[in-house]
N, C-alpha and C positions, 0 to 999 in steps of 0.2 A: 584218623590215620588219611593221608592225603593219597587221592585216586591217579592213578598213572594216565596220563596223556600223549596220544598218537597226533603226529602232524602228518598230513598227506599233502603232498607238494605235485602239483601238474606244471609240467616244463614243456616249452615248445623252444625249439633250437632255433639259433640265430639263422637267417636269412641263407640260402645258399650252402647250407652244411648239410651233408646226409646226415642218415640216423645211424649209420656208423662211426663215423665221426665225432657227431655228437655223443654217443656210448662211449666211445674211448675217451673223449676229452672229460665226459662227466665222471666217469670212473677211474680215470688214471690221473686225472689232473686236478678236480674238483673235490672228489670223496676223502682224500688227505687232508684236506683243510678241514671239512665237516668233521670228520673223526678224530681233531683235537678238542672238540666241544668236551669241558669237561664233567658234565653230569649228564650226558647224551649214553643211554641205555642202548641203543639198539639203533641201526640204520640198514635201509633197505632200497634198492635203485631197482628200477623196472623200467627197462627200454623197448620201446614198441618192437615187433617183428615185422618184417616186409612181405613175410610168407604168406600171412593169413590177418585181414582186418574185417569186420562186417562193414565198414563204408567204405566206398571207392575213393580214391582220391586222396588230398591231403588231409592228415588228421588234425583234430584241433589242439592234441598236445603228441609230443615224441616220447614222453615218457614219465614216472610217478616217483616219486621216492616216498618211504615211509621211515620216519625220524620218530623215536619216543623216549620217554623219559618219566619217572617215577611220581613225577609231581608238576602242578602248571608253574608252581614256583621255580622249580629248576629248569623247567625249559624256559622259562623269562629270566632266569639268572644266565642261561647258557646266551640267549640273544642280546643280551647288555653286555657281551663281551668282546674285548679284541677280535678274537677268534673268528665269533660269528663276522665283526666288521669286515676282517678279508675274506671270508667265505663269501658275503654277498656282494663283495665288490668284486671277485671271480668268476660269480654266477653271471652278473652284469655282463662278462665277455664272451658267454658263448649261449646264451637263452636270451629269447625273444619275449617270451612272457613266463611268470612264473605266480601261481596261484595257489594258496598254502590256506588247507581246512583243518583246525584243530578240532580233534576226535576224542573220542574215549572209545576205545575197542571193546568189541561186545564177541568174543571166539565161540562159534556154536560147533566146529568140530576140529 
């Protein structure tokens, strides 16, 4: 049986974009494109808050996303789709940097 995979994405907003603008653009503009991935099982967006951070000044990233699939093969099939190409092109318009880490989740609580 295939093991589920989770992609953790770290995103940095485009220069000059407030965190609020970034979050709204991501959730309302970009997320609907990602939700078109046919094999995607779940999608969470986490936008950093301004009220509290452990570091002063600019954060290295402004948000994270969690996307998961039932198998690595299903993730790869989604990534090799026209839907993914549209989502990547869109992400290029509002992010300065994106780092993706493919993981296997261990739920402890």
